[in-house]
N, CA, C and O of each residue as an XYZ file, in Angstrom:
784
protein
N     102.600     65.955    102.532
C     101.639     66.868    103.109
C     102.158     68.315    103.041
O     101.404     69.240    102.739
N     103.453     68.493    103.324
C     104.032     69.831    103.288
C     103.990     70.390    101.874
O     103.726     71.578    101.688
N     104.247     69.544    100.870
C     104.233     70.012     99.485
C     102.820     70.428     99.069
O     102.650     71.403     98.337
N     101.817     69.698     99.531
C     100.438     70.037     99.213
C     100.072     71.385     99.842
O      99.413     72.208     99.206
N     100.495     71.609    101.074
C     100.239     72.886    101.750
C     100.961     74.021    101.026
O     100.430     75.125    100.904
N     102.167     73.746    100.549
C     102.918     74.763     99.803
C     102.212     75.093     98.492
O     102.129     76.260     98.110
N     101.704     74.075     97.800
C     100.980     74.298     96.547
C      99.698     75.090     96.809
O      99.349     75.997     96.054
N      99.014     74.735     97.881
C      97.779     75.445     98.244
C      98.083     76.923     98.522
O      97.365     77.811     98.062
N      99.144     77.169     99.270
C      99.524     78.544     99.593
C      99.940     79.302     98.330
O      99.602     80.475     98.172
N     100.672     78.638     97.435
C     101.106     79.281     96.195
C      99.905     79.616     95.311
O      99.864     80.682     94.697
N      98.939     78.718     95.248
C      97.741     78.974     94.448
C      96.955     80.137     95.026
O      96.515     81.021     94.291
N      96.777     80.139     96.333
C      96.061     81.228     96.986
C      96.766     82.559     96.732
O      96.114     83.563     96.444
N      98.081     82.570     96.835
C      98.854     83.799     96.598
C      98.715     84.252     95.151
O      98.602     85.450     94.894
N      98.721     83.318     94.199
C      98.547     83.671     92.784
C      97.174     84.290     92.549
O      97.043     85.253     91.794
N      96.162     83.741     93.191
C      94.805     84.293     93.069
C      94.763     85.716     93.618
O      94.236     86.624     92.974
N      95.318     85.900     94.804
C      95.285     87.226     95.431
C      96.088     88.251     94.641
O      95.670     89.402     94.518
N      97.229     87.846     94.107
C      98.053     88.763     93.311
C      97.299     89.191     92.056
O      97.246     90.376     91.726
N      96.716     88.212     91.360
C      95.953     88.522     90.145
C      94.738     89.376     90.468
O      94.469     90.362     89.781
N      94.004     89.007     91.506
C      92.793     89.739     91.873
C      93.126     91.164     92.317
O      92.402     92.104     91.988
N      94.197     91.319     93.045
C      94.572     92.664     93.505
C      94.882     93.566     92.318
O      94.472     94.727     92.291
N      95.600     93.036     91.345
C      95.907     93.821     90.151
C      94.620     94.184     89.415
O      94.427     95.338     89.030
N      93.746     93.207     89.219
C      92.501     93.448     88.485
C      91.544     94.371     89.247
O      91.013     95.320     88.671
N      91.323     94.102     90.528
C      90.448     94.969     91.317
C      91.012     96.386     91.366
O      90.260     97.359     91.303
N      92.320     96.501     91.477
C      92.946     97.814     91.576
C      92.887     98.617     90.296
O      92.818     99.846     90.334
N      92.913     97.932     89.151
C      92.902     98.659     87.881
C      91.513     98.790     87.272
O      91.201     99.827     86.686
N      90.666     97.763     87.395
C      89.344     97.798     86.760
C      88.214     98.034     87.737
O      87.121     98.442     87.346
N      88.476     97.778     89.007
C      87.428     97.866     90.006
C      86.743     96.524     90.190
O      86.849     95.630     89.350
N      86.039     96.403     91.307
C      85.373     95.155     91.662
C      84.309     94.761     90.635
O      84.289     93.627     90.157
N      83.433     95.697     90.303
C      82.296     95.381     89.434
C      82.730     94.903     88.051
O      82.070     94.047     87.461
N      83.816     95.439     87.533
C      84.259     95.098     86.178
C      85.123     93.834     86.132
O      85.478     93.368     85.049
N      85.458     93.287     87.277
C      86.331     92.109     87.335
C      85.490     90.850     87.505
O      84.576     90.809     88.328
N      85.804     89.835     86.726
C      85.081     88.566     86.831
C      85.986     87.488     87.432
O      87.210     87.613     87.428
N      85.372     86.451     87.936
C      86.137     85.311     88.455
C      86.918     84.642     87.318
O      88.017     84.135     87.544
N      86.370     84.632     86.112
C      87.094     84.085     84.963
C      88.390     84.851     84.731
O      89.436     84.248     84.488
N      88.324     86.185     84.807
C      89.523     87.005     84.612
C      90.555     86.741     85.712
O      91.754     86.667     85.442
N      90.087     86.603     86.931
C      91.008     86.315     88.038
C      91.696     84.980     87.798
O      92.912     84.873     87.957
N      90.934     83.964     87.419
C      91.509     82.644     87.155
C      92.509     82.711     86.015
O      93.605     82.160     86.117
N      92.139     83.388     84.920
C      93.055     83.514     83.778
C      94.337     84.229     84.177
O      95.432     83.782     83.834
N      94.208     85.329     84.894
C      95.386     86.107     85.303
C      96.267     85.333     86.274
O      97.484     85.522     86.296
N      95.657     84.460     87.080
C      96.424     83.647     88.038
C      97.001     82.405     87.373
O      97.855     81.728     87.945
N      96.533     82.108     86.161
C      97.022     80.931     85.452
C      96.475     79.616     86.002
O      97.154     78.590     85.980
N      95.233     79.664     86.497
C      94.612     78.467     87.079
C      93.179     78.329     86.568
O      92.635     79.249     85.957
N      92.591     77.200     86.819
C      91.195     76.979     86.446
C      90.272     77.748     87.387
O      90.593     77.970     88.555
N      89.115     78.150     86.852
C      88.152     78.887     87.672
C      87.723     78.065     88.884
O      87.488     78.622     89.956
N      87.619     76.764     88.726
C      87.256     75.910     89.855
C      88.244     76.003     90.999
O      87.866     75.894     92.165
N      89.522     76.206     90.666
C      90.548     76.354     91.709
C      90.339     77.641     92.497
O      90.585     77.686     93.702
N      89.889     78.674     91.818
C      89.598     79.935     92.522
C      88.465     79.691     93.516
O      88.544     80.099     94.675
N      87.413     79.023     93.050
C      86.276     78.741     93.920
C      86.634     77.758     95.035
O      85.996     77.762     96.088
N      87.632     76.928     94.820
C      88.086     76.029     95.883
C      88.680     76.829     97.045
O      88.521     76.460     98.209
N      89.358     77.918     96.719
C      90.005     78.754     97.744
C      89.085     79.848     98.283
O      89.165     80.216     99.455
N      88.217     80.359     97.423
C      87.335     81.470     97.801
C      85.944     81.184     97.245
O      85.784     80.989     96.040
N      84.955     81.158     98.103
C      83.589     80.776     97.700
C      82.936     81.784     96.764
O      82.122     81.415     95.918
N      83.293     83.059     96.916
C      82.665     84.110     96.114
C      83.696     85.156     95.705
O      84.800     85.212     96.248
N      83.316     85.971     94.748
C      84.171     87.095     94.342
C      84.336     88.062     95.514
O      85.400     88.655     95.692
N      83.282     88.217     96.308
C      83.356     89.093     97.493
C      84.387     88.576     98.490
O      85.086     89.368     99.123
N      84.489     87.246     98.638
C      85.491     86.667     99.545
C      86.901     86.931     99.031
O      87.807     87.199     99.819
N      87.092     86.858     97.720
C      88.394     87.199     97.130
C      88.686     88.664     97.419
O      89.792     89.015     97.830
N      87.694     89.513     97.203
C      87.901     90.941     97.432
C      88.254     91.221     98.887
O      89.151     92.018     99.164
N      87.561     90.577     99.814
C      87.848     90.818    101.234
C      89.296     90.455    101.559
O      89.968     91.179    102.294
N      89.775     89.339    101.016
C      91.176     88.944    101.252
C      92.134     89.956    100.638
O      93.161     90.281    101.233
N      91.804     90.453     99.454
C      92.631     91.475     98.800
C      92.607     92.762     99.618
O      93.645     93.390     99.822
N      91.424     93.153    100.084
C      91.283     94.361    100.891
C      92.132     94.254    102.164
O      92.826     95.200    102.537
N      92.069     93.106    102.819
C      92.851     92.889    104.034
C      94.347     93.001    103.733
O      95.086     93.638    104.483
N      94.785     92.391    102.651
C      96.186     92.431    102.249
C      96.617     93.869    101.915
O      97.683     94.315    102.338
N      95.787     94.583    101.160
C      96.108     95.969    100.801
C      96.160     96.849    102.044
O      97.008     97.735    102.141
N      95.262     96.612    102.992
C      95.258     97.373    104.252
C      96.524     97.105    105.057
O      97.132     98.024    105.605
N      96.904     95.860    105.120
C      98.119     95.473    105.842
C      99.352     96.133    105.206
O     100.211     96.659    105.915
N      99.434     96.103    103.886
C     100.558     96.730    103.181
C     100.571     98.238    103.391
O     101.634     98.839    103.545
N      99.391     98.847    103.398
C      99.300    100.286    103.612
C      99.802    100.668    104.999
O     100.459    101.697    105.153
N      99.507     99.865    105.997
C      99.981    100.154    107.354
C     101.502    100.107    107.425
O     102.110    100.897    108.146
N     102.118     99.201    106.693
C     103.585     99.142    106.652
C     104.132    100.454    106.081
O     105.098    101.010    106.604
N     103.503    100.945    105.001
C     103.914    102.223    104.412
C     103.708    103.371    105.404
O     104.573    104.234    105.554
N     102.571    103.374    106.069
C     102.252    104.431    107.031
C     103.266    104.431    108.168
O     103.759    105.487    108.566
N     103.576    103.254    108.688
C     104.565    103.160    109.767
C     105.907    103.730    109.327
O     106.573    104.430    110.090
N     106.293    103.431    108.111
C     107.560    103.936    107.587
C     107.543    105.459    107.491
O     108.525    106.112    107.845
N     106.441    106.025    107.016
C     106.322    107.480    106.893
C     106.283    108.152    108.258
O     106.842    109.236    108.428
N     105.635    107.529    109.226
C     105.449    108.140    110.550
C     106.680    108.036    111.444
O     106.855    108.836    112.363
N     107.526    107.056    111.175
C     108.694    106.803    112.031
C     109.641    107.994    112.150
O     110.295    108.167    113.179
N     109.714    108.797    111.125
C     110.671    109.913    111.102
C     110.199    111.127    111.897
O     110.952    112.090    112.047
N     108.990    111.104    112.399
C     108.437    112.280    113.069
C     109.008    112.475    114.471
O     109.521    111.540    115.085
N     108.907    113.715    114.963
C     109.521    114.086    116.241
C     108.822    113.497    117.459
O     109.459    113.262    118.486
N     107.505    113.254    117.353
C     106.784    112.668    118.474
C     105.552    111.933    117.955
O     105.267    111.941    116.758
N     104.834    111.305    118.867
C     103.719    110.452    118.471
C     102.557    111.241    117.856
O     101.866    110.720    116.982
N     102.331    112.466    118.287
C     101.270    113.264    117.685
C     101.617    113.623    116.240
O     100.774    113.534    115.347
N     102.847    114.021    116.027
C     103.299    114.316    114.662
C     103.257    113.050    113.807
O     102.951    113.113    112.616
N     103.561    111.912    114.408
C     103.492    110.643    113.685
C     102.052    110.303    113.310
O     101.800    109.790    112.220
N     101.107    110.585    114.209
C      99.685    110.357    113.898
C      99.260    111.197    112.700
O      98.567    110.713    111.805
N      99.676    112.447    112.692
C      99.333    113.346    111.590
C      99.986    112.866    110.296
O      99.335    112.803    109.253
N     101.268    112.529    110.365
C     101.981    112.061    109.174
C     101.367    110.765    108.647
O     101.226    110.585    107.437
N     101.008    109.874    109.550
C     100.393    108.620    109.146
C      99.057    108.845    108.457
O      98.754    108.196    107.456
N      98.260    109.760    108.988
C      96.966    110.064    108.392
C      97.145    110.751    107.036
O      96.419    110.461    106.086
N      98.111    111.656    106.957
C      98.388    112.301    105.667
C      98.808    111.254    104.637
O      98.373    111.303    103.486
N      99.649    110.311    105.046
C     100.084    109.259    104.127
C      98.907    108.371    103.723
O      98.796    107.977    102.562
N      98.038    108.060    104.666
C      96.850    107.260    104.373
C      96.033    107.912    103.263
O      95.679    107.260    102.281
N      95.736    109.197    103.422
C      94.931    109.880    102.417
C      95.673    110.011    101.096
O      95.061    109.884    100.036
N      96.973    110.263    101.135
C      97.739    110.362     99.891
C      97.774    109.018     99.166
O      97.615    108.965     97.947
N      97.979    107.943     99.908
C      98.066    106.609     99.293
C      96.722    106.144     98.756
O      96.664    105.467     97.730
N      95.651    106.497     99.435
C      94.327    106.044     98.984
C      93.718    106.992     97.951
O      92.617    106.749     97.457
N      94.419    108.050     97.631
C      93.915    109.011     96.653
C      94.245    108.616     95.225
O      93.795    109.262     94.280
N      95.027    107.563     95.064
C      95.458    107.251     93.712
C      95.512    105.752     93.468
O      95.607    104.951     94.398
N      95.450    105.410     92.234
C      95.715    104.075     91.751
C      94.977    102.942     92.426
O      93.897    103.116     92.990
N      95.590    101.777     92.354
C      94.959    100.558     92.875
C      94.606    100.612     94.358
O      93.556    100.112     94.764
N      95.472    101.212     95.168
C      95.183    101.277     96.609
C      93.901    102.055     96.864
O      93.062    101.623     97.655
N      93.741    103.184     96.213
C      92.529    103.982     96.376
C      91.294    103.258     95.876
O      90.230    103.327     96.492
N      91.440    102.559     94.749
C      90.310    101.815     94.197
C      89.844    100.744     95.180
O      88.647    100.581     95.416
N      90.793    100.025     95.740
C      90.461     98.915     96.642
C      89.985     99.421     98.006
O      88.944     98.990     98.500
N      90.741    100.327     98.607
C      90.457    100.751     99.985
C      89.244    101.683    100.070
O      88.339    101.449    100.870
N      89.222    102.735     99.249
C      88.170    103.744     99.411
C      87.020    103.636     98.423
O      85.868    103.858     98.795
N      87.305    103.305     97.192
C      86.213    103.291     96.207
C      85.372    102.017     96.323
O      84.151    102.088     96.457
N      86.027    100.855     96.271
C      85.267     99.597     96.291
C      85.085     99.024     97.691
O      84.079     98.365     97.955
N      86.023     99.257     98.585
C      85.967     98.641     99.908
C      84.641     98.817    100.620
O      84.009     97.826    100.985
N      84.201    100.052    100.830
C      82.932    100.255    101.536
C      81.730     99.685    100.783
O      80.806     99.154    101.397
N      81.743     99.793     99.464
C      80.603     99.317     98.670
C      80.505     97.794     98.674
O      79.411     97.237     98.772
N      81.646     97.126     98.567
C      81.648     95.666     98.493
C      81.482     95.042     99.875
O      80.704     94.103    100.046
N      82.204     95.558    100.848
C      82.210     94.964    102.182
C      81.096     95.493    103.079
O      80.684     94.814    104.019
N      80.613     96.683    102.799
C      79.706     97.369    103.713
C      80.560     98.089    104.757
O      81.667     97.655    105.076
N      80.032     99.187    105.280
C      80.838     99.985    106.206
C      81.192     99.225    107.478
O      82.293     99.394    108.002
N      80.308     98.412    107.974
C      80.601     97.691    109.218
C      81.795     96.751    109.047
O      82.716     96.757    109.863
N      81.775     95.953    107.995
C      82.898     95.023    107.762
C      84.160     95.793    107.408
O      85.255     95.420    107.831
N      84.017     96.864    106.635
C      85.158     97.714    106.281
C      85.837     98.217    107.552
O      87.062     98.185    107.661
N      85.035     98.682    108.515
C      85.584     99.186    109.782
C      86.234     98.080    110.600
O      87.274     98.299    111.221
N      85.629     96.889    110.606
C      86.222     95.759    111.349
C      87.621     95.434    110.832
O      88.552     95.242    111.614
N      87.755     95.376    109.533
C      89.067     95.070    108.944
C      90.022     96.225    109.198
O      91.180     96.006    109.554
N      89.548     97.453    109.017
C      90.387     98.628    109.254
C      90.886     98.670    110.702
O      92.009     99.104    110.959
N      90.061     98.224    111.637
C      90.459     98.225    113.057
C      91.648     97.299    113.305
O      92.402     97.507    114.256
N      91.819     96.303    112.482
C      92.985     95.411    112.621
C      94.251     96.050    112.063
O      95.358     95.574    112.314
N      94.084     97.115    111.316
C      95.228     97.729    110.646
C      95.358     99.194    111.051
O      95.841     99.488    112.145
N      94.939    100.107    110.197
C      95.092    101.537    110.454
C      94.340    101.970    111.708
O      94.910    102.625    112.580
N      93.079    101.612    111.799
C      92.254    102.040    112.928
C      92.722    101.518    114.266
O      92.499    102.158    115.293
N      93.364    100.370    114.272
C      93.856     99.791    115.519
C      95.071    100.504    116.085
O      95.393    100.352    117.263
N      95.741    101.274    115.256
C      96.928    101.981    115.713
C      96.594    103.228    116.521
O      97.376    103.644    117.374
N      95.457    103.813    116.260
C      95.108    105.084    116.894
C      95.018    105.013    118.415
O      95.591    105.878    119.077
N      94.335    104.035    119.008
C      94.292    103.983    120.475
C      95.686    103.828    121.105
O      95.974    104.417    122.147
N      96.528    103.042    120.470
C      97.898    102.875    120.996
C      98.687    104.180    120.903
O      99.449    104.519    121.808
N      98.502    104.900    119.814
C      99.207    106.172    119.644
C      98.719    107.204    120.664
O      99.520    107.954    121.221
N      97.422    107.241    120.907
C      96.873    108.191    121.886
C      97.385    107.861    123.281
O      97.763    108.757    124.036
N      97.395    106.584    123.620
C      97.931    106.178    124.926
C      99.400    106.573    125.049
O      99.827    107.037    126.107
N     100.161    106.399    124.003
C     101.580    106.782    124.022
C     101.733    108.289    124.149
O     102.645    108.760    124.828
N     100.851    109.058    123.504
C     100.905    110.522    123.606
C     100.602    110.978    125.026
O     101.217    111.925    125.514
N      99.666    110.320    125.691
C      99.355    110.649    127.085
C     100.535    110.289    127.978
O     100.909    111.054    128.867
N     101.111    109.130    127.737
C     102.256    108.668    128.535
C     103.438    109.635    128.393
O     104.179    109.864    129.348
N     103.602    110.196    127.193
C     104.704    111.131    126.940
C     104.380    112.548    127.404
O     105.224    113.438    127.304
N     103.163    112.768    127.911
C     102.783    114.093    128.384
C     102.457    115.073    127.264
O     102.470    116.286    127.472
N     102.164    114.548    126.078
C     101.854    115.419    124.947
C     100.399    115.876    124.955
O     100.086    116.969    124.483
N      99.515    115.045    125.488
C      98.106    115.423    125.624
C      97.647    115.079    127.035
O      98.246    114.245    127.714
N      96.592    115.725    127.454
C      96.074    115.512    128.810
C      95.578    114.077    128.968
O      95.018    113.480    128.049
N      95.805    113.552    130.164
C      95.314    112.200    130.459
C      93.791    112.225    130.499
O      93.170    113.132    131.054
N      93.225    111.212    129.899
C      91.782    111.043    129.822
C      91.529    109.624    129.352
O      92.476    108.941    128.963
N      90.310    109.159    129.371
C      90.057    107.821    128.858
C      90.445    107.733    127.371
O      90.021    108.558    126.562
N      91.236    106.745    127.035
C      91.765    106.599    125.675
C      90.667    106.245    124.680
O      90.589    106.833    123.601
N      89.826    105.294    125.038
C      88.858    104.765    124.074
C      87.921    105.823    123.492
O      87.751    105.848    122.273
N      87.304    106.696    124.286
C      86.422    107.702    123.685
C      87.162    108.651    122.732
O      86.658    108.982    121.659
N      88.353    109.077    123.134
C      89.117    109.979    122.279
C      89.536    109.267    120.992
O      89.462    109.845    119.908
N      89.973    108.022    121.112
C      90.368    107.256    119.921
C      89.180    107.076    118.983
O      89.322    107.217    117.768
N      88.016    106.768    119.536
C      86.821    106.592    118.691
C      86.422    107.892    118.002
O      86.028    107.886    116.836
N      86.523    109.007    118.726
C      86.185    110.288    118.111
C      87.142    110.635    116.968
O      86.711    111.053    115.894
N      88.434    110.459    117.210
C      89.416    110.756    116.155
C      89.292    109.783    114.992
O      89.365    110.187    113.831
N      89.104    108.507    115.297
C      88.933    107.517    114.237
C      87.644    107.784    113.465
O      87.589    107.593    112.250
N      86.612    108.224    114.177
C      85.370    108.598    113.511
C      85.584    109.745    112.536
O      85.008    109.768    111.449
N      86.417    110.692    112.937
C      86.730    111.819    112.043
C      87.450    111.317    110.790
O      87.124    111.729    109.677
N      88.416    110.438    110.974
C      89.161    109.902    109.828
C      88.250    109.049    108.955
O      88.300    109.141    107.728
N      87.421    108.223    109.578
C      86.506    107.361    108.814
C      85.498    108.199    108.033
O      85.232    107.924    106.863
N      84.945    109.208    108.671
C      84.004    110.086    107.972
C      84.702    110.798    106.819
O      84.111    110.986    105.756
N      85.946    111.191    107.022
C      86.715    111.805    105.936
C      86.923    110.802    104.802
O      86.846    111.162    103.627
N      87.184    109.549    105.156
C      87.355    108.512    104.129
C      86.071    108.338    103.328
O      86.115    108.190    102.106
N      84.932    108.356    104.008
C      83.635    108.250    103.334
C      83.464    109.425    102.369
O      83.067    109.248    101.217
N      83.767    110.605    102.852
C      83.625    111.803    102.014
C      84.570    111.741    100.817
O      84.186    112.088     99.700
N      85.795    111.301    101.049
C      86.772    111.202     99.957
C      86.342    110.176     98.923
O      86.486    110.400     97.721
N      85.817    109.057     99.385
C      85.412    107.985     98.473
C      84.356    108.462     97.491
O      84.288    107.973     96.363
N      83.539    109.405     97.908
C      82.482    109.904     97.048
C      82.878    111.084     96.177
O      82.066    111.573     95.392
N      84.096    111.541     96.304
C      84.546    112.716     95.544
C      85.276    112.310     94.274
O      85.938    111.273     94.233
N      85.156    113.117     93.255
C      85.858    112.850     91.997
C      87.358    113.075     92.184
O      88.168    112.338     91.623
N      87.736    114.095     92.973
C      89.149    114.413     93.184
C      89.558    113.980     94.589
O      89.638    114.795     95.508
N      89.814    112.683     94.737
C      90.162    112.130     96.042
C      91.443    112.756     96.587
O      91.550    112.991     97.791
N      92.408    113.027     95.723
C      93.686    113.583     96.182
C      93.485    114.930     96.867
O      94.017    115.165     97.952
N      92.723    115.806     96.239
C      92.474    117.129     96.823
C      91.686    117.006     98.118
O      92.020    117.634     99.123
N      90.635    116.191     98.085
C      89.814    116.001     99.284
C      90.651    115.412    100.412
O      90.553    115.854    101.557
N      91.474    114.417    100.091
C      92.320    113.789    101.101
C      93.274    114.772    101.744
O      93.479    114.743    102.957
N      93.859    115.647    100.933
C      94.776    116.659    101.469
C      94.042    117.622    102.395
O      94.569    118.022    103.433
N      92.820    117.992    102.011
C      92.036    118.900    102.856
C      91.681    118.241    104.191
O      91.797    118.858    105.250
N      91.251    116.989    104.123
C      90.885    116.294    105.361
C      92.100    116.002    106.228
O      92.012    116.058    107.455
N      93.222    115.693    105.610
C      94.448    115.461    106.384
C      94.863    116.741    107.110
O      95.319    116.690    108.252
N      94.705    117.885    106.446
C      95.007    119.165    107.089
C      94.081    119.441    108.261
O      94.515    119.933    109.302
N      92.801    119.123    108.087
C      91.843    119.318    109.185
C      92.160    118.383    110.347
O      92.037    118.771    111.509
N      92.570    117.142    110.034
C      92.934    116.199    111.092
C      94.152    116.711    111.862
O      94.219    116.577    113.084
N      95.099    117.289    111.157
C      96.273    117.864    111.822
C      95.833    118.948    112.803
O      96.344    119.012    113.921
N      94.898    119.794    112.402
C      94.394    120.838    113.302
C      93.751    120.232    114.544
O      93.967    120.720    115.654
N      92.965    119.178    114.369
C      92.340    118.505    115.510
C      93.381    117.962    116.481
O      93.297    118.179    117.690
N      94.359    117.255    115.932
C      95.383    116.628    116.776
C      96.227    117.686    117.474
O      96.511    117.571    118.666
N      96.619    118.694    116.748
C      97.455    119.740    117.355
C      96.701    120.510    118.432
O      97.324    121.029    119.359
N      95.380    120.597    118.334
C      94.587    121.260    119.364
C      94.612    120.473    120.667
O      94.369    121.037    121.734
N      94.899    119.193    120.595
C      94.996    118.358    121.807
C      96.332    118.525    122.526
O      96.444    118.232    123.716
N      97.347    118.999    121.795
C      98.707    119.099    122.336
C      98.754    120.066    123.514
O      98.280    121.199    123.439
N      99.349    119.574    124.615
C      99.544    120.417    125.786
C     100.638    121.436    125.471
O     101.660    121.098    124.873
N     100.420    122.651    125.870
C     101.427    123.709    125.651
C     102.243    123.849    126.932
O     101.713    123.834    128.043
N     103.534    123.984    126.736
C     104.428    124.091    127.910
C     104.414    125.476    128.503
O     105.106    125.732    129.489
């Protein structure tokens, strides 16, 4: 039984690895289930055994890419002097990482179109979006921003980042747009900082 579970997990991982590479380089629309199966080295039926649709494969890839991006963001933000600076650094890293290559294709270009904004936000809330309320609460606890209800402020800031992501996804030069929006987000966050 354990060997069967290991084989199942290995097959699923092979599918996700192949699909992530293909979705990241060609995009969702240009990728077929046949290509995913070929790249994973398995029969197409095996792909359908693990994932009912191409959209289901994409959602799993999107979730995995989001999870990996949060690890990168955490690493970039850890070096900052305080939680507000970490929020800014994390957001800057988010926009920089999603401005290029496979991560940008999966997260910003195809993610909203394939998943729809509602599902995109649900998954994002488990990763990047879920960190914001905790960071705001920590900033209040540290006396960096005035105490207030966390949830409304977190939703407003997350709304700003999400709207920026929408705007970036529609731009030809995501890198430039991302840098501009990250700078604007820094201004928003720094305006919240209590002055001594």
